[in-house]
C-alpha positions, 0 to 999 in steps of 0.5 A: 499500499502507498506510504501516503495512504497508510499515513492518511488512514492512520491519521483518520483512525486516530481522529476517529478513535481518540474522541471515542476512547475519551468518552469511554474513559469518562463512563466509569467516572460518571458518578465520581463526584464529591458527596456534600460533607456531613458536618453534624449529625442528629440535628434536632427535628422540629416535629417535636414542637410543630406540625412540620418535620425536617426528617425525610426532607431536604431542608434549608433552615432559617432563623428569623426570630422575634423581628422577621423584618430585620431579615428582609434582605436575607429573606429576599436573597434566599427567595430569589437565589435558592427557593426559586431555583429549587422549589420544584425538587422532590422533598425540598422545603425552606423552614423559617423559625420565628417567635410567636410574638412575630405574627404581627409583622410576619405578613409584611415579610411574606408580602415582600418575598412572595412576588405574586406566587405561592410559597408552597414549599416555604414554611414559617414555624412558630417556636418558643425561645427555648425550642428555637435555641434547642434547635439552633444548638443542635447545629454546628456553627461558630455564630450564635443567634442575636438577641432577637433569636435570628441570624442572616445565615441558613443551614442545609439539613438532609433527609436523615437529620444530618447538617451538610456543608463543607469540611474544607472550604479552601480554594485551590490556591489556598490549598497550594499555599497550605492555608489552614483548612476551614469549614463552611457550615452555614451560608450568609444570605446577605452575601449574594456571591455565597448563595449563587456560587457556594450554596447553589452548588452544594444544593445541586450536589445534595439533590444529585446524591439523593437522585443517584441513591434512588437509582442505585448508582451512588458511591458514598466513598466518592468525592465532590466534582469540581463542576456539577452545573447542569447535572441536576438542572432537571426538576423532579415531580 
């Protein structure tokens, strides 16, 4: 066979089989992503104190305390950047703990965040000061509730009453320069970048984990992928 033809067919073969081989290499790693870290187990369920429950739900837990209007910005950001994005996912809910004395101005907060749509998956739960503190104390956090029993930070609680987050929230650059590891156990709703870049990613990871568990594909020993965007964009009924 002509040498030029050999070279031509060899090049064509490489161009054809190289992408196919690359895709075959990716298939075994399809589910090789990081599970969202468990930062604290045995979160206190609110079912003991109310008609709602954390167990068997993927919950974003907020504390708006005695004066919910003080958390107007946090609530609005949470609604637009988290609730609107994940409200169609199965078992998703936001639970906002408020004090009984907050009933007077709670309607004003709801009016601000509803935006002409029903907050079907957002529940306001009235708890006493003692019960509020009991639930909060069962979470891992380095910041206490303020004097109104509220905080702009929210927490992710999975279906098994585990608090989820990041045990190591360092950037690649920080890891390379040996910065001491630090965690991310709550998400400040006043910081838009945290909600958009960190909390949204972590929620996607958690929903993907439960979806893969239902399919029997989830490997609990795997670690989080660097890029999961689009993996869980499809919403579940």
